[in-house]
C-alpha positions as CSV (number, residue, x, y, z in Angstrom):
1,M,36.4,56.0,-0.4
2,E,38.8,56.2,-3.6
3,K,38.3,54.0,-6.4
4,R,41.0,51.4,-6.6
5,W,42.1,50.8,-10.3
6,V,43.9,47.4,-11.3
7,D,45.6,45.9,-14.8
8,K,44.1,42.8,-15.2
9,I,46.0,40.5,-17.9
10,Y,44.7,38.0,-20.0
11,T,46.5,35.4,-22.5
12,F,46.1,32.9,-24.7
13,Q,48.3,31.2,-27.7
14,V,47.3,31.5,-31.4
15,D,48.7,27.8,-32.9
16,A,47.0,27.9,-36.1
17,E,46.7,29.5,-39.0
18,G,43.7,30.9,-39.7
19,Q,41.4,28.8,-37.3
20,P,39.5,30.4,-34.8
21,V,40.4,30.7,-30.8
22,N,37.0,30.4,-28.1
23,K,38.4,31.5,-25.2
24,K,36.3,32.4,-21.5
25,F,37.8,33.8,-18.6
26,D,36.2,34.2,-15.4
27,L,37.4,38.3,-13.9
28,D,39.1,38.1,-10.3
29,K,35.7,38.4,-7.8
30,N,36.5,41.2,-7.1
31,V,36.3,43.6,-9.9
32,K,33.2,45.6,-10.0
33,V,33.8,47.9,-12.8
34,V,35.7,47.5,-16.6
35,H,36.7,50.7,-17.9
36,G,39.0,49.8,-20.0
37,I,40.5,47.0,-23.0
38,M,44.2,47.1,-24.4
39,M,45.5,44.3,-26.6
40,S,49.0,43.1,-27.1
41,S,51.6,40.6,-28.5
42,D,54.5,38.6,-28.5
43,K,54.6,39.2,-32.3
44,P,52.6,42.6,-32.3
45,N,52.8,43.0,-36.6
46,L,50.8,39.7,-36.3
47,L,48.4,40.7,-33.8
48,F,47.9,44.6,-36.0
49,Y,47.7,42.9,-39.2
50,R,45.6,39.4,-39.2
51,G,43.5,39.7,-35.7
52,S,39.9,40.3,-35.6
53,Q,37.1,39.5,-32.5
54,R,34.3,39.7,-30.9
55,I,33.9,40.6,-27.1
56,E,32.0,39.9,-24.4
57,L,31.3,40.6,-20.7
58,S,29.1,38.2,-18.6
59,G,26.7,38.4,-21.3
60,E,26.9,42.0,-22.9
61,E,28.5,42.4,-26.6
62,L,31.6,45.0,-26.3
63,F,32.4,44.7,-29.9
64,P,30.9,43.0,-32.5
65,E,32.7,40.1,-34.9
66,D,35.6,40.7,-37.0
67,F,36.5,44.1,-35.1
68,E,40.3,44.7,-35.8
69,S,42.6,44.3,-32.7
70,K,44.7,46.7,-34.0
71,M,41.5,49.0,-32.6
72,F,42.9,48.0,-29.4
73,M,46.8,48.3,-29.4
74,S,48.9,51.3,-28.7
75,G,52.6,52.4,-29.4
76,M,55.0,53.7,-27.5
77,A,54.4,57.3,-27.9
78,V,51.5,56.7,-25.8
79,A,51.2,57.8,-22.2
80,P,50.7,55.5,-20.3
81,D,47.6,56.1,-18.5
82,D,46.1,56.6,-22.2
83,K,46.6,53.7,-23.8
84,Y,43.1,51.2,-22.7
85,K,40.5,51.9,-25.4
86,S,37.6,53.3,-22.8
87,L,34.8,51.8,-22.4
88,G,32.7,54.8,-21.6
89,S,31.2,55.1,-17.8
90,G,32.0,51.1,-17.7
91,V,30.6,48.3,-17.6
92,I,29.7,46.4,-14.7
93,A,31.5,43.0,-14.3
94,G,28.3,40.9,-13.4
95,N,28.7,37.9,-13.6
96,G,32.8,38.2,-14.4
97,E,32.6,36.1,-17.6
98,L,35.1,37.6,-20.3
99,K,34.7,35.8,-23.5
100,I,36.7,36.4,-26.4
101,Q,35.8,34.5,-30.0
102,Y,39.8,35.5,-32.4
103,K,40.3,35.5,-35.6
104,D,43.5,35.2,-37.3
105,T,43.2,35.8,-40.9
106,A,45.8,35.3,-43.8
107,N,47.4,38.3,-45.1
108,P,50.5,38.9,-46.6
109,N,52.1,41.4,-44.5
110,A,52.6,39.6,-42.3
111,P,52.8,35.5,-42.7
112,F,51.5,32.5,-40.6
113,A,53.8,32.1,-36.8
114,Y,52.7,31.1,-34.3
115,Y,52.0,33.9,-31.6
116,K,50.5,35.7,-28.3
117,V,47.7,37.4,-27.7
118,I,47.3,39.2,-24.3
119,I,44.0,41.8,-23.3
120,N,44.6,44.0,-20.4
121,L,41.5,45.2,-18.6
122,L,41.6,48.3,-16.4
123,C,39.7,47.4,-13.5
124,E,37.6,48.6,-10.8
125,M,38.0,47.0,-7.5
126,K,35.4,46.4,-4.4
């Protein structure tokens, strides 16, 4: 049987400068393995210059605190199938709980404004 791949999208607002945003998302119960992650924003310059986070899936830390958001971003010149940061052979969805501890940090290159953070997961479905 051929693997079925689906993009799952989760969003949250950053509405206060310098304040942490802790979010918990429940993955679809049919997600079997997460193979990649990508981040974007309605204001990409703010995500690039100001954002960092810790990401955990099913109790397993995938990326440590202060991991820069720009490491998950992809430009327009990148082919659509190459945009995700690979998670190697994938991470089993387990209990399906995605935790994000996001930090907005002041940066002179990007004055604060409200912005939306978008997290895309490349998921293998059951």
